[in-house]
N, C-alpha and C positions, 0 to 999 in steps of 0.2 A: 815286083822284085822277087827273084828266086828265093825260096826258103833256104836260108843259109845259117848253119849253126857254127859258131866259134866255140870249140871245146878246148878249154884251157886246162892243161894237164890231162891229155887224152889217154887215160889209163883203163883199168879193167872194166869198171862200170860204164864209162863213156863209150868204150868199144862195143859193148853189148847194145847200147842205145843206137850207135851208128849202124849196126847190122839191121836194125828195125827201120831206120829212116832212109838209108841209101836206096833200097828198092823202090821208094816212093818219089825219087827224083831230087832228094835233098842234096845240097852242096854242103860238105862238112870240112871245115878247117880245123885241124887238130894240132895242138902244140906238144912238143916233146923236147927232151933236154939235149939230144945229140943227133948228129946226122945219120948215124947208123940206124937208130930207131925211126928216124924220119923216113928212111928208105923203106923200112918194113911197113910203115903206115901207108905210104903211097901205093904199095902193092895191094892194099885192101880198098882203095878208092878214096882215101883221105888226102886232102891237100895239107901236107905236113909243113909246119913252121917250127924252126928251132927257137925255143924260148926258155929262159932269158937269153937275150941277145938280139931279138928282132922286135920291132914295134908291132903290136897286135892290131889287126885291121877292123876295128870296131865299126868304121864307116861302111863296111861291106856286108854286115851281117844283120839278120833279123832276130836271131836267137843266140843266147850265150849260156854255156854251162861251164861252171868252174869247179874243178875237183881238187884244186891245189890246197894242201894243208897249210895252216898258219904256222909261222915259226916264232922264234923268240921276239922278233921285231914286228909281229903282226902278220897280216895277210900280205904275201908278196905280190899278188896281183894289184891290190889297191896301192901298195907302196910305190909301184912303178907306173901305174896307169889310172890312178884315181881321177885325174882331170879329164882324160879322154873318155873314160867310162861315164863320168857324171854328165858330160855334154852330149852323150848319145841318146837322143830323144826318139828315135824311130824303132827302138827295140820292142818286139812283141812279147818277149818272154826272157827272163833271166833266172837261171837255176843255180843254186848253191848247194853242194853236197856237204852236209854237216854230219853229226853223229848223235846217237841217243845218249852218248856220254854227257851231254849238256844237262841232263836231268839229275845226275849225281846218283847217290846211293839211296835206295828205298827199301832195303832189307827184304827184297823179294816182292814188294808191293807193286801195284799197277800204276803206270803213268800214261798220260795222253798228251796231246799237243798243248793243252791248257795248263799242264803242271808247271809250276814255277821252275825256272832254270836254276839249278844249284849244283854245278859240277864239283866233283870231289878230287879231280886230278888236274894236273897242269894242262894236259891235252884238252880236257873238257872245258877248262877256263879259257883257253885260247880259242876254241870253237865258239863259245858263247860271245866272246869279244868280236870275233870275225862276223858272226851273224849280225850283231848290232851295227858294225861298220858298214856292211853291205846294205842294211836297211836304211841307213842315213842317206843313201844316194837318191831316194825317191824315184826308183825305177821299178819295172814290173817284176819284183823279186819273188821267187818261190824257193822256200827252204825245205830240203829233204834230209831228215835225220835218220841216217842209216844205222841199222843194227849190224851185227857181225856178218860180214860178207863171205859167202862161199859160192862155189860153182866149178866149172871145168878147170882143172889145174889148181884149184884151191879147195880141196877136200881132204878128209883125214886118211884116205886109203893108203897113200904112200908111206905115211908114218906107221900105220898099222902093219903094212907088209914088211917094213924094215925092222920092226920091233922097237922103234923109238917112241911110239905113242904112249902116253901116260894118262891114266885115269886119276886125276887129282880131285880129291873129295874135300869140299868145304861145306859144312852144314848150311842149308838154306840157299846155296848159290845157284842162281839161274841166269841164263843169258837169252836174249832174243837174237834171231838170225834172219838173214834175207838172202835168197838165191839171186845171183846177179841177173838172171833173166827176168825175175820179178821187179828188181830195181829198174831195169830198162823199160818194162811195160808201164810202170808208174810214171817215169819221166815222160814217156811218149804220151800217156793219157793227159798229163798236166799241160804239155805243149799244145795238145789239141783242145783242151778245155782250161785255159789259163784263168787264174784267180789271184791276181797280184796281192802280195802281202801275206799269203797263206803259208803255213808250215805243215809238213806231212811227215809222220812217222812211217818208215818203210821197213817192214819186218813181217815174219810169217805169223801164224795163229798159235804157235806152240812154244812159248818160252820153256827152256828145258835145262837141266843140269848138264854141264859139259861132259861129265863122265858117261852120261847116257848116250850121247852122240858117238863117242869112241866105241862104246860097247856095241852099239847097233852096227857100226861100220865093220867091226870085227866079225860079227855074226853074218853079215852079208858076204864077207869074204871067206867064211868058213874057217876062220883062224881063232886061236884062243883069245878070250877077252883079256886085255892087259890088266895086270894086278893093280889094285887100288892103292893110292898113296895119299896119306893125310896131307892136307895143305900145309900144315905147320912143318912137316918134314920134307916138303918138296923143295928141290933146288931150282929156283926160278930166277930169271933175269929181272932187274927192276921193272922193265917194261911189262913182262909177262905177269909179274906180281901185281902190278897196278890194275890189270884187268879184273882181278879178283877183289879189288877194293870196292866195287859196286855190284849190287845185285838188284835187279828190277825186272818186271814184266811189262812189256811195251804194247799198248793198244794200237791197232791199225785200222779202226773203223773208218777214219776219215778218207783213206785212199779208196775204200769200197763205196762209201756213201756219196762222196763228192766226185770222184773220178771214175766210178763204175768199174773198178778193177776187180777181177776175179783172179786170185792167186794161182799161178801155175803149180807152185810147190807150197801148199799150205802148212807143211811141217817138215822137219829135217828128215823124217823117214822117207817121204816122197822124194825129196831132193836127193838124198843119198842113193836111193834106188835108181833114179834117173842118171846120176853121175856114173854109177857103175855100169849101167846099160850102155851109156855112151862110150865108156872105155872099152867094153867088150866088142862094141860094133866097129871100133877102129882097129882092132887086132886082126 
């Protein structure tokens, strides 16, 4: 059987994985929400399926990656396809993209995959529940808890250039991050070395305050470092403010020790330099 990946919610991280798998002869079926996006996916070699609205072809695939966020009613993939997924016994690998938000707030302390899940936000609670629901299916599940994702098209440079970037200061606040190319190589490594039931943190080696990232981006661009704003005085949306409700440093030893991953971008400085170099190369 041809190696076939069904990528449910074929978004930013899944596209990066596809770029690694397609040259090796993989067949990739990716779902998207509308026909216009489906056309764009087909131009990259993806067999695009509009979903919701179409039955997902679990019988045709050897691997499944789901990137779909849970909603108020739980995981939408399980809500519509639980029976079909449960009866699929030929899967070699099932990947679920979760978040490090399931660990909750540790006031800047370190967490690893064995840290009890204690989410402090509604999004984190929904992810914890979804992880458990997928685990109930008794399939070769691999959970990937992603830190803050950045990469081409998702960096701080545009905001710094426009003057809209803000350096919001909250004492002790740190975030972990992951470049999308490192996420893709972790997923590929897991596909090649499956270990059903395992969870993996996907992040770089350097948890850092968000204001440091903005400052470094400005320095790379040769622009003034944005003025610091105290968190208490910052005007933030409820969503943005919720990100500051948690502070933790996330360990990534497992992806290195078990999957043999060497990070392409071990810290945000290496990642931002590469992003800027890529921008300049396209000019």
